[in-house]
N, CA, C and O atoms as a DFTB+ gen file, in Angstrom:
632 C
 N C O
     1  1     -98.456     103.683     137.322
     2  2     -97.519     104.237     138.315
     3  2     -96.564     105.116     137.650
     4  3     -95.967     104.702     136.657
     5  1     -96.367     106.275     138.096
     6  2     -95.369     107.234     137.635
     7  2     -93.969     106.655     137.421
     8  3     -93.444     106.095     138.384
     9  1     -93.332     106.728     136.300
    10  2     -91.971     106.250     136.168
    11  2     -91.822     104.871     135.812
    12  3     -90.696     104.405     135.637
    13  1     -93.007     104.075     135.671
    14  2     -92.958     102.656     135.363
    15  2     -93.216     102.485     133.953
    16  3     -94.312     102.788     133.481
    17  1     -92.200     101.981     133.192
    18  2     -92.287     101.723     131.759
    19  2     -93.331     100.834     131.481
    20  3     -94.067     101.041     130.517
    21  1     -93.501      99.720     132.329
    22  2     -94.352      98.690     132.081
    23  2     -95.816      99.075     132.192
    24  3     -96.652      98.611     131.417
    25  1     -96.128      99.952     133.190
    26  2     -97.370     100.578     133.290
    27  2     -97.768     101.416     132.096
    28  3     -98.927     101.460     131.683
    29  1     -96.734     102.096     131.547
    30  2     -96.986     102.859     130.292
    31  2     -97.352     102.004     129.059
    32  3     -98.119     102.374     128.169
    33  1     -96.642     100.687     129.117
    34  2     -97.096      99.787     128.017
    35  2     -98.544      99.306     128.103
    36  3     -99.252      99.083     127.121
    37  1     -98.913      99.167     129.389
    38  2    -100.331      98.614     129.570
    39  2    -101.303      99.718     129.200
    40  3    -102.376      99.431     128.669
    41  1    -100.961     100.978     129.465
    42  2    -101.852     102.166     128.927
    43  2    -101.894     102.131     127.508
    44  3    -102.971     102.302     126.938
    45  1    -100.826     101.926     126.857
    46  2    -100.736     101.957     125.324
    47  2    -101.600     100.851     124.750
    48  3    -102.220     101.025     123.701
    49  1    -101.645      99.694     125.442
    50  2    -102.524      98.708     125.025
    51  2    -103.915      99.004     125.278
    52  3    -104.753      98.690     124.432
    53  1    -104.266      99.606     126.408
    54  2    -105.560     100.078     126.717
    55  2    -106.170     101.052     125.665
    56  3    -107.374     101.024     125.409
    57  1    -105.278     101.939     125.046
    58  2    -105.604     102.939     123.904
    59  2    -105.619     102.235     122.679
    60  3    -105.740     102.960     121.692
    61  1    -105.522     100.947     122.458
    62  2    -105.440     100.184     121.223
    63  2    -104.272     100.774     120.380
    64  3    -104.496     100.908     119.177
    65  1    -103.079     101.135     120.849
    66  2    -101.978     101.737     120.272
    67  2    -100.765     100.678     119.987
    68  3     -99.688     100.979     119.473
    69  1    -101.117      99.515     120.380
    70  2    -100.045      98.443     120.406
    71  2    -100.148      97.409     119.204
    72  3    -101.243      97.043     118.779
    73  1     -99.047      96.999     118.726
    74  2     -98.917      95.949     117.732
    75  2     -99.476      94.760     118.133
    76  3     -99.560      94.517     119.337
    77  1     -99.931      93.868     117.184
    78  2    -100.512      92.654     117.576
    79  2     -99.543      91.753     118.497
    80  3    -100.090      91.070     119.363
    81  1     -98.383      91.712     118.391
    82  2     -97.424      90.953     119.039
    83  2     -97.517      91.523     120.547
    84  3     -97.158      90.820     121.491
    85  1     -97.976      92.723     120.714
    86  2     -97.922      93.331     122.030
    87  2     -99.368      93.259     122.719
    88  3     -99.652      93.926     123.715
    89  1    -100.152      92.474     122.151
    90  2    -101.481      92.267     122.818
    91  2    -102.100      90.820     122.321
    92  3    -103.194      90.707     121.768
    93  1    -101.239      89.785     122.607
    94  2    -101.691      88.612     122.173
    95  2    -102.956      88.100     122.864
    96  3    -103.847      87.536     122.229
    97  1    -103.014      88.328     124.277
    98  2    -104.205      88.037     124.979
    99  2    -104.293      89.199     126.056
   100  3    -103.280      89.643     126.597
   101  1    -105.579      89.664     126.333
   102  2    -105.720      90.557     127.510
   103  2    -106.909      89.988     128.256
   104  3    -107.960      89.696     127.688
   105  1    -106.706      89.850     129.500
   106  2    -107.720      89.490     130.443
   107  2    -107.938      90.718     131.455
   108  3    -107.223      91.720     131.406
   109  1    -108.890      90.573     132.294
   110  2    -109.009      91.616     133.312
   111  2    -107.770      91.668     134.119
   112  3    -107.480      92.754     134.621
   113  1    -107.029      90.689     134.306
   114  2    -105.934      90.780     135.335
   115  2    -104.535      90.922     134.744
   116  3    -103.671      91.545     135.360
   117  1    -104.285      90.326     133.498
   118  2    -103.059      90.371     132.720
   119  2    -103.106      90.573     131.318
   120  3    -104.165      90.486     130.697
   121  1    -101.879      90.871     130.714
   122  2    -101.622      91.013     129.325
   123  2    -100.568      89.912     129.081
   124  3     -99.613      89.641     129.809
   125  1    -100.938      89.306     127.874
   126  2     -99.842      88.414     127.301
   127  2     -99.234      88.936     126.044
   128  3     -99.894      89.092     125.016
   129  1     -97.885      89.219     126.154
   130  2     -97.303      89.841     125.027
   131  2     -96.035      89.140     124.547
   132  3     -95.625      88.158     125.166
   133  1     -95.403      89.597     123.483
   134  2     -94.036      89.142     123.138
   135  2     -93.087      90.079     123.476
   136  3     -93.283      91.263     123.200
   137  1     -91.915      89.655     124.129
   138  2     -90.956      90.718     124.593
   139  2     -90.511      91.450     123.315
   140  3     -90.329      90.885     122.236
   141  1     -90.355      92.744     123.541
   142  2     -89.977      93.649     122.470
   143  2     -88.527      93.822     122.025
   144  3     -88.217      94.284     120.927
   145  1     -87.677      93.424     122.940
   146  2     -86.225      93.699     122.706
   147  2     -85.416      92.335     122.731
   148  3     -84.378      92.233     123.384
   149  1     -85.943      91.298     121.990
   150  2     -85.292      89.981     121.957
   151  2     -85.053      89.602     120.684
   152  3     -85.649      90.103     119.730
   153  1     -84.083      88.609     120.571
   154  2     -83.791      87.910     119.227
   155  2     -84.297      86.553     119.246
   156  3     -84.053      85.790     118.311
   157  1     -85.105      86.142     120.420
   158  2     -85.553      84.876     120.398
   159  2     -87.128      84.748     120.092
   160  3     -87.944      85.234     120.875
   161  1     -87.494      84.125     119.011
   162  2     -88.894      84.067     118.735
   163  2     -89.660      83.291     119.719
   164  3     -89.321      82.135     119.970
   165  1     -90.741      83.878     120.335
   166  2     -91.671      83.249     121.322
   167  2     -91.285      83.549     122.609
   168  3     -91.690      82.804     123.501
   169  1     -90.447      84.674     122.942
   170  2     -90.204      85.138     124.271
   171  2     -91.516      85.801     124.827
   172  3     -91.837      86.952     124.532
   173  1     -92.167      85.074     125.563
   174  2     -93.487      85.687     126.008
   175  2     -93.390      86.251     127.406
   176  3     -92.622      85.760     128.234
   177  1     -94.179      87.295     127.669
   178  2     -94.241      87.973     128.954
   179  2     -95.834      87.996     129.341
   180  3     -96.715      88.328     128.548
   181  1     -96.029      87.632     130.549
   182  2     -97.327      87.761     131.162
   183  2     -97.221      88.909     132.205
   184  3     -96.566      88.778     133.239
   185  1     -97.870      89.994     131.893
   186  2     -97.745      91.227     132.614
   187  2     -99.052      91.598     133.363
   188  3    -100.142      91.622     132.792
   189  1     -98.865      91.904     134.758
   190  2    -100.124      92.196     135.501
   191  2    -100.581      93.643     134.927
   192  3     -99.796      94.540     134.618
   193  1    -101.980      93.703     134.842
   194  2    -102.343      94.991     134.182
   195  2    -102.376      96.131     135.328
   196  3    -102.392      97.309     134.970
   197  1    -102.387      95.836     136.544
   198  2    -102.255      96.837     137.601
   199  2    -100.928      96.661     138.115
   200  3    -100.378      95.560     138.106
   201  1    -100.299      97.881     138.637
   202  2     -98.954      97.940     139.101
   203  2     -98.851      97.111     140.353
   204  3     -99.566      97.399     141.312
   205  1     -98.104      96.216     140.403
   206  2     -97.529      95.308     141.568
   207  2     -96.118      95.217     141.639
   208  3     -95.438      94.952     140.648
   209  1     -95.641      95.426     142.775
   210  2     -94.216      95.393     142.971
   211  2     -93.652      93.967     143.272
   212  3     -92.482      93.666     143.035
   213  1     -94.523      93.153     143.784
   214  2     -94.150      91.815     144.180
   215  2     -95.389      90.886     143.965
   216  3     -96.530      91.339     143.876
   217  1     -95.083      89.540     143.886
   218  2     -96.079      88.495     143.678
   219  2     -97.005      88.548     144.755
   220  3     -98.187      88.377     144.456
   221  1     -96.704      88.755     145.983
   222  2     -97.622      88.545     147.284
   223  2     -98.627      89.777     147.250
   224  3     -99.513      89.806     148.104
   225  1     -98.540      90.752     146.348
   226  2     -99.599      91.782     146.196
   227  2    -100.719      91.449     145.299
   228  3    -101.646      92.242     145.134
   229  1    -100.658      90.133     144.624
   230  2    -101.672      89.774     143.731
   231  2    -102.912      89.370     144.554
   232  3    -102.902      88.826     145.658
   233  1    -104.108      89.778     143.731
   234  2    -105.293      89.381     144.541
   235  2    -105.846      88.012     144.176
   236  3    -105.174      87.354     143.380
   237  1    -106.868      87.539     144.600
   238  2    -107.209      86.233     144.405
   239  2    -107.572      85.876     142.949
   240  3    -107.267      84.782     142.476
   241  1    -108.213      86.796     142.268
   242  2    -108.486      86.642     140.866
   243  2    -107.306      86.638     140.003
   244  3    -107.283      85.883     139.031
   245  1    -106.296      87.433     140.275
   246  2    -105.068      87.428     139.479
   247  2    -104.233      86.218     139.818
   248  3    -103.546      85.741     138.915
   249  1    -104.214      85.690     140.964
   250  2    -103.529      84.471     141.333
   251  2    -104.227      83.289     140.681
   252  3    -103.552      82.385     140.188
   253  1    -105.462      83.266     140.661
   254  2    -106.229      82.128     140.088
   255  2    -105.993      82.105     138.598
   256  3    -105.852      81.012     138.050
   257  1    -105.943      83.105     137.970
   258  2    -105.818      83.215     136.512
   259  2    -104.195      82.888     136.141
   260  3    -103.922      82.440     135.027
   261  1    -103.323      83.099     136.971
   262  2    -101.996      82.935     136.457
   263  2    -101.500      81.500     136.300
   264  3    -100.768      81.232     135.347
   265  1    -101.835      80.619     137.127
   266  2    -101.324      79.172     136.950
   267  2    -101.774      78.560     135.581
   268  3    -100.960      78.112     134.773
   269  1    -102.966      78.571     135.402
   270  2    -103.518      78.020     134.138
   271  2    -102.968      78.687     133.027
   272  3    -102.616      77.983     132.081
   273  1    -102.813      80.000     132.951
   274  2    -102.441      80.747     131.815
   275  2    -100.905      80.481     131.575
   276  3    -100.518      80.364     130.412
   277  1    -100.077      80.387     132.545
   278  2     -98.755      79.985     132.293
   279  2     -98.689      78.545     131.562
   280  3     -97.900      78.312     130.646
   281  1     -99.548      77.671     132.043
   282  2     -99.485      76.290     131.345
   283  2     -99.893      76.520     130.049
   284  3     -99.164      76.097     129.152
   285  1    -101.104      77.216     129.711
   286  2    -101.621      77.186     128.419
   287  2    -100.624      77.984     127.410
   288  3    -100.461      77.610     126.248
   289  1     -99.980      79.108     127.962
   290  2     -98.943      79.735     127.131
   291  2     -97.831      78.824     126.873
   292  3     -97.286      78.917     125.774
   293  1     -97.395      77.932     127.734
   294  2     -96.359      77.094     127.518
   295  2     -96.712      76.029     126.509
   296  3     -95.859      75.619     125.721
   297  1     -98.039      75.538     126.513
   298  2     -98.476      74.500     125.458
   299  2     -98.356      75.229     124.178
   300  3     -97.686      74.748     123.263
   301  1     -99.025      76.472     124.048
   302  2     -99.030      77.249     122.844
   303  2     -97.608      77.507     122.297
   304  3     -97.394      77.406     121.089
   305  1     -96.705      77.814     123.108
   306  2     -95.230      77.950     122.576
   307  2     -94.714      76.706     122.017
   308  3     -93.979      76.743     121.030
   309  1     -95.088      75.455     122.651
   310  2     -94.532      74.283     122.107
   311  2     -95.162      74.068     120.741
   312  3     -94.479      73.504     119.886
   313  1     -96.320      74.438     120.469
   314  2     -96.858      74.352     119.259
   315  2     -96.293      75.458     118.106
   316  3     -96.178      75.212     116.905
   317  1     -96.016      76.558     118.681
   318  2     -95.651      77.673     117.735
   319  2     -94.222      77.489     117.406
   320  3     -93.881      77.628     116.231
   321  1     -93.398      77.210     118.258
   322  2     -91.874      77.123     118.013
   323  2     -91.237      75.876     118.216
   324  3     -90.018      75.782     118.068
   325  1     -92.009      74.808     118.574
   326  2     -91.587      73.463     118.809
   327  2     -90.406      73.366     119.720
   328  3     -89.421      72.690     119.424
   329  1     -90.518      74.085     120.891
   330  2     -89.597      74.083     121.936
   331  2     -89.680      72.692     122.702
   332  3     -90.708      72.015     122.674
   333  1     -88.623      72.338     123.333
   334  2     -88.529      71.290     124.235
   335  2     -89.220      71.521     125.572
   336  3     -89.780      70.563     126.105
   337  1     -89.225      72.579     126.087
   338  2     -89.802      73.066     127.239
   339  2     -89.887      74.628     127.382
   340  3     -89.445      75.334     126.476
   341  1     -90.393      75.120     128.395
   342  2     -90.272      76.589     128.697
   343  2     -89.710      76.834     130.048
   344  3     -89.824      76.053     130.993
   345  1     -89.033      78.088     130.073
   346  2     -88.661      78.403     131.426
   347  2     -89.681      79.554     131.821
   348  3     -90.217      80.289     130.991
   349  1     -89.875      79.618     133.152
   350  2     -90.641      80.695     133.671
   351  2     -89.974      81.401     134.731
   352  3     -89.508      80.765     135.677
   353  1     -89.869      82.804     134.659
   354  2     -89.106      83.602     135.515
   355  2     -89.807      84.932     136.006
   356  3     -90.606      85.487     135.252
   357  1     -89.555      85.401     137.127
   358  2     -90.167      86.704     137.530
   359  2     -89.149      87.303     138.395
   360  3     -88.677      86.710     139.365
   361  1     -88.781      88.611     137.996
   362  2     -87.956      89.261     138.799
   363  2     -88.487      90.773     139.158
   364  3     -88.511      91.203     140.311
   365  1     -88.864      91.440     138.125
   366  2     -89.328      92.911     138.311
   367  2     -88.263      93.734     138.961
   368  3     -88.466      94.464     139.931
   369  1     -87.044      93.558     138.324
   370  2     -86.000      94.143     138.894
   371  2     -85.368      95.343     137.937
   372  3     -84.820      96.341     138.405
   373  1     -85.525      95.098     136.606
   374  2     -84.898      96.045     135.654
   375  2     -85.494      97.350     135.858
   376  3     -86.645      97.549     136.247
   377  1     -84.524      98.324     135.532
   378  2     -84.735      99.833     135.582
   379  2     -86.138     100.037     134.707
   380  3     -86.248      99.705     133.526
   381  1     -87.125     100.609     135.463
   382  2     -88.422     101.018     134.695
   383  2     -89.362      99.855     134.598
   384  3     -90.440      99.978     134.016
   385  1     -88.975      98.700     135.165
   386  2     -89.783      97.462     135.035
   387  2     -89.937      96.846     136.413
   388  3     -89.911      95.619     136.506
   389  1     -90.093      97.596     137.484
   390  2     -90.389      97.048     138.766
   391  2     -91.781      96.833     138.931
   392  3     -92.360      97.312     139.906
   393  1     -92.426      96.105     138.006
   394  2     -93.773      95.780     137.858
   395  2     -93.887      94.259     137.664
   396  3     -93.162      93.745     136.813
   397  1     -94.718      93.504     138.364
   398  2     -94.758      92.136     138.270
   399  2     -95.019      91.629     136.827
   400  3     -96.105      91.882     136.305
   401  1     -94.107      90.952     136.183
   402  2     -94.199      90.314     134.958
   403  2     -93.441      88.968     134.966
   404  3     -92.397      88.780     135.591
   405  1     -94.077      88.052     134.204
   406  2     -93.500      86.608     134.163
   407  2     -92.968      86.433     132.868
   408  3     -93.714      86.614     131.906
   409  1     -91.637      86.065     132.674
   410  2     -90.971      85.725     131.325
   411  2     -91.330      84.193     131.156
   412  3     -91.071      83.352     132.017
   413  1     -91.955      83.922     129.950
   414  2     -92.210      82.593     129.628
   415  2     -91.428      82.295     128.387
   416  3     -91.869      82.582     127.274
   417  1     -90.238      81.706     128.579
   418  2     -89.126      81.613     127.500
   419  2     -89.048      80.164     126.990
   420  3     -88.909      79.219     127.767
   421  1     -89.143      80.021     125.629
   422  2     -89.037      78.785     124.877
   423  2     -87.580      78.139     124.980
   424  3     -86.603      78.830     124.691
   425  1     -87.444      76.918     125.360
   426  2     -86.046      76.365     125.345
   427  2     -86.068      75.438     124.249
   428  3     -86.772      74.432     124.331
   429  1     -85.388      75.664     123.254
   430  2     -85.151      74.738     122.117
   431  2     -84.368      73.565     122.376
   432  3     -83.440      73.661     123.179
   433  1     -84.603      72.490     121.824
   434  2     -83.793      71.180     122.037
   435  2     -82.393      71.499     121.778
   436  3     -81.529      70.969     122.476
   437  1     -82.081      72.317     120.840
   438  2     -80.709      72.587     120.359
   439  2     -80.126      73.834     120.936
   440  3     -79.111      74.293     120.412
   441  1     -80.663      74.424     121.957
   442  2     -80.102      75.774     122.521
   443  2     -78.798      75.489     123.057
   444  3     -78.622      74.548     123.831
   445  1     -77.883      76.252     122.686
   446  2     -76.472      76.151     123.028
   447  2     -76.480      76.167     124.696
   448  3     -77.252      76.834     125.385
   449  1     -75.435      75.272     125.178
   450  2     -75.452      75.243     126.696
   451  2     -75.130      76.753     127.338
   452  3     -75.636      77.094     128.407
   453  1     -74.353      77.507     126.674
   454  2     -74.101      78.746     127.261
   455  2     -75.205      79.736     127.223
   456  3     -75.018      80.874     127.653
   457  1     -76.371      79.355     126.721
   458  2     -77.588      80.256     126.630
   459  2     -78.809      79.441     127.438
   460  3     -79.968      79.852     127.374
   461  1     -78.489      78.401     128.107
   462  2     -79.599      77.707     128.903
   463  2     -79.702      78.312     130.340
   464  3     -78.853      79.034     130.863
   465  1     -80.804      77.926     130.855
   466  2     -81.128      78.406     132.250
   467  2     -81.277      79.868     132.356
   468  3     -81.910      80.453     131.478
   469  1     -80.754      80.523     133.347
   470  2     -80.825      81.988     133.432
   471  2     -80.105      82.655     132.402
   472  3     -80.372      83.824     132.124
   473  1     -79.138      81.961     131.760
   474  2     -78.251      82.593     130.689
   475  2     -79.196      82.820     129.367
   476  3     -78.758      83.374     128.359
   477  1     -80.390      82.387     129.468
   478  2     -81.305      82.640     128.203
   479  2     -81.446      84.167     128.185
   480  3     -81.841      84.696     127.146
   481  1     -81.152      84.913     129.258
   482  2     -81.354      86.397     129.252
   483  2     -80.341      86.977     128.133
   484  3     -80.436      88.149     127.771
   485  1     -79.395      86.123     127.619
   486  2     -78.531      86.740     126.610
   487  2     -79.283      87.018     125.460
   488  3     -78.745      87.762     124.640
   489  1     -80.542      86.537     125.182
   490  2     -81.378      86.841     124.017
   491  2     -82.330      88.125     124.316
   492  3     -83.066      88.551     123.426
   493  1     -82.288      88.700     125.552
   494  2     -83.082      89.845     125.745
   495  2     -82.320      91.109     125.979
   496  3     -81.217      91.095     126.524
   497  1     -82.890      92.172     125.580
   498  2     -82.084      93.504     125.665
   499  2     -80.918      93.425     124.593
   500  3     -79.831      93.967     124.792
   501  1     -81.193      92.771     123.538
   502  2     -80.021      92.761     122.431
   503  2     -80.135      94.070     121.675
   504  3     -81.090      94.828     121.847
   505  1     -79.070      94.338     120.774
   506  2     -78.965      95.509     119.994
   507  2     -80.218      95.400     119.022
   508  3     -80.794      94.363     118.692
   509  1     -80.513      96.711     118.636
   510  2     -81.677      96.838     117.642
   511  2     -81.449      95.951     116.478
   512  3     -82.381      95.311     115.990
   513  1     -80.279      95.893     116.031
   514  2     -79.945      95.105     114.706
   515  2     -80.235      93.681     114.906
   516  3     -80.430      92.978     113.915
   517  1     -80.288      93.154     116.158
   518  2     -80.490      91.734     116.420
   519  2     -81.887      91.467     116.818
   520  3     -82.292      90.310     116.932
   521  1     -82.639      92.495     117.033
   522  2     -84.036      92.246     117.668
   523  2     -84.940      91.683     116.431
   524  3     -84.720      91.971     115.255
   525  1     -85.946      90.873     116.866
   526  2     -86.998      90.357     115.884
   527  2     -87.784      91.538     115.338
   528  3     -88.104      92.543     115.972
   529  1     -88.037      91.273     114.104
   530  2     -88.897      92.423     113.466
   531  2     -90.378      92.222     113.970
   532  3     -90.773      91.192     114.517
   533  1     -91.131      93.317     113.722
   534  2     -92.507      93.299     114.153
   535  2     -93.252      92.136     113.358
   536  3     -94.218      91.545     113.840
   537  1     -92.733      91.859     112.119
   538  2     -93.555      90.838     111.370
   539  2     -93.219      89.441     111.930
   540  3     -94.107      88.596     112.055
   541  1     -91.956      89.202     112.263
   542  2     -91.485      87.986     112.887
   543  2     -92.253      87.700     114.184
   544  3     -92.671      86.569     114.432
   545  1     -92.432      88.755     115.015
   546  2     -93.099      88.567     116.394
   547  2     -94.664      88.275     116.082
   548  3     -95.342      87.436     116.675
   549  1     -95.098      89.106     115.064
   550  2     -96.536      88.911     114.867
   551  2     -96.902      87.501     114.278
   552  3     -97.959      86.935     114.557
   553  1     -95.911      86.958     113.409
   554  2     -96.112      85.618     112.783
   555  2     -96.288      84.572     113.981
   556  3     -97.212      83.758     113.979
   557  1     -95.366      84.647     114.975
   558  2     -95.224      83.606     116.018
   559  2     -96.395      83.720     117.055
   560  3     -96.958      82.770     117.598
   561  1     -96.657      85.028     117.228
   562  2     -97.809      85.345     118.154
   563  2     -99.246      85.026     117.608
   564  3    -100.144      84.804     118.420
   565  1     -99.454      85.001     116.465
   566  2    -100.620      84.694     115.842
   567  2    -100.965      83.216     116.150
   568  3    -102.115      82.868     116.420
   569  1     -99.935      82.377     116.099
   570  2    -100.231      80.780     116.381
   571  2    -100.470      80.759     117.877
   572  3    -101.304      79.964     118.310
   573  1     -99.865      81.499     118.646
   574  2    -100.039      81.442     120.175
   575  2    -101.459      81.996     120.443
   576  3    -102.218      81.291     121.109
   577  1    -101.853      83.097     120.021
   578  2    -103.147      83.584     120.201
   579  2    -104.238      82.718     119.743
   580  3    -105.305      82.664     120.355
   581  1    -103.982      81.995     118.612
   582  2    -104.880      81.036     118.129
   583  2    -105.274      79.887     119.062
   584  3    -106.429      79.529     119.294
   585  1    -104.166      79.367     119.556
   586  2    -104.215      78.252     120.610
   587  2    -104.963      78.956     121.886
   588  3    -105.928      78.337     122.337
   589  1    -104.651      80.034     122.427
   590  2    -105.114      80.563     123.747
   591  2    -106.678      80.816     123.454
   592  3    -107.483      80.382     124.278
   593  1    -107.086      81.420     122.449
   594  2    -108.567      81.616     122.277
   595  2    -109.308      80.398     122.098
   596  3    -110.507      80.418     122.379
   597  1    -108.751      79.284     121.650
   598  2    -109.277      78.075     121.452
   599  2    -109.388      77.291     122.756
   600  3    -110.116      76.306     122.879
   601  1    -108.648      77.775     123.684
   602  2    -108.484      76.953     125.013
   603  2    -109.522      77.374     125.937
   604  3    -109.902      78.545     125.962
   605  1    -110.028      76.423     126.743
   606  2    -111.021      76.424     127.659
   607  2    -111.375      77.782     128.300
   608  3    -112.439      78.322     127.997
   609  1    -110.498      78.372     129.202
   610  2    -110.775      79.498     130.033
   611  2    -110.576      80.803     129.170
   612  3    -111.076      81.848     129.587
   613  1    -109.919      80.792     128.070
   614  2    -109.516      82.047     127.477
   615  2    -110.449      82.347     126.313
   616  3    -110.300      83.397     125.688
   617  1    -111.404      81.476     125.989
   618  2    -112.223      81.669     124.894
   619  2    -112.981      83.125     125.086
   620  3    -113.521      83.446     126.145
   621  1    -112.946      83.904     123.986
   622  2    -113.464      85.113     123.942
   623  2    -112.806      86.389     124.695
   624  3    -113.321      87.505     124.768
   625  1    -111.786      86.062     125.140
   626  2    -110.954      87.045     125.966
   627  2    -109.960      87.817     125.038
   628  3    -109.453      88.849     125.478
   629  1    -109.662      87.395     123.821
   630  2    -108.479      88.095     123.108
   631  2    -108.915      89.391     122.650
   632  3    -108.133      90.130     122.051
C-alpha cells in the first residue's frame, strides 16, 4: 500500500534485499523479523505479508497460522535469550506502520519495573547509538530461526 513503510519492508524481503535478522521466517501469510530500531535483543515482530489495517481483516489461513506461530516464537525466544516470558502486542498505530504486526517481546526476569508491561516500548524507537547492531540481531535470530525450522509446522518454510 502506498505510504506504508511496513509494506515497503515486505517488498524488500520479497526482493531478497533484507538482512538475516529481517527475514527469520517467511510463510505465505507472515514474515517473522527482529525489530530494527530497538536496544532489546530478541524483540520479534510478526508482520502480515499483505496490508491489513486491523486484525478482523485476516483471512482463515492467516488466522490459523498466527496462534501456533506466536507460541513457537515465544518458545524460541525463551531458548535464545532466556527470558521469563514474552509480551504480545498489536497496535498498528505508528506513523507509516498502520499495517497489522505483532510485537513478541522477551521479558527478562530482571527487567526493571519501569520497563515492564507496555513500558517495554522504552526499548523501541531508541537513538541510533543505542540500537542493536546487525551482528547482534543476526546472532540472536539465528537461534530463533533454528528453533522455528525444527518445529513441526514451520519445517521447510525458512
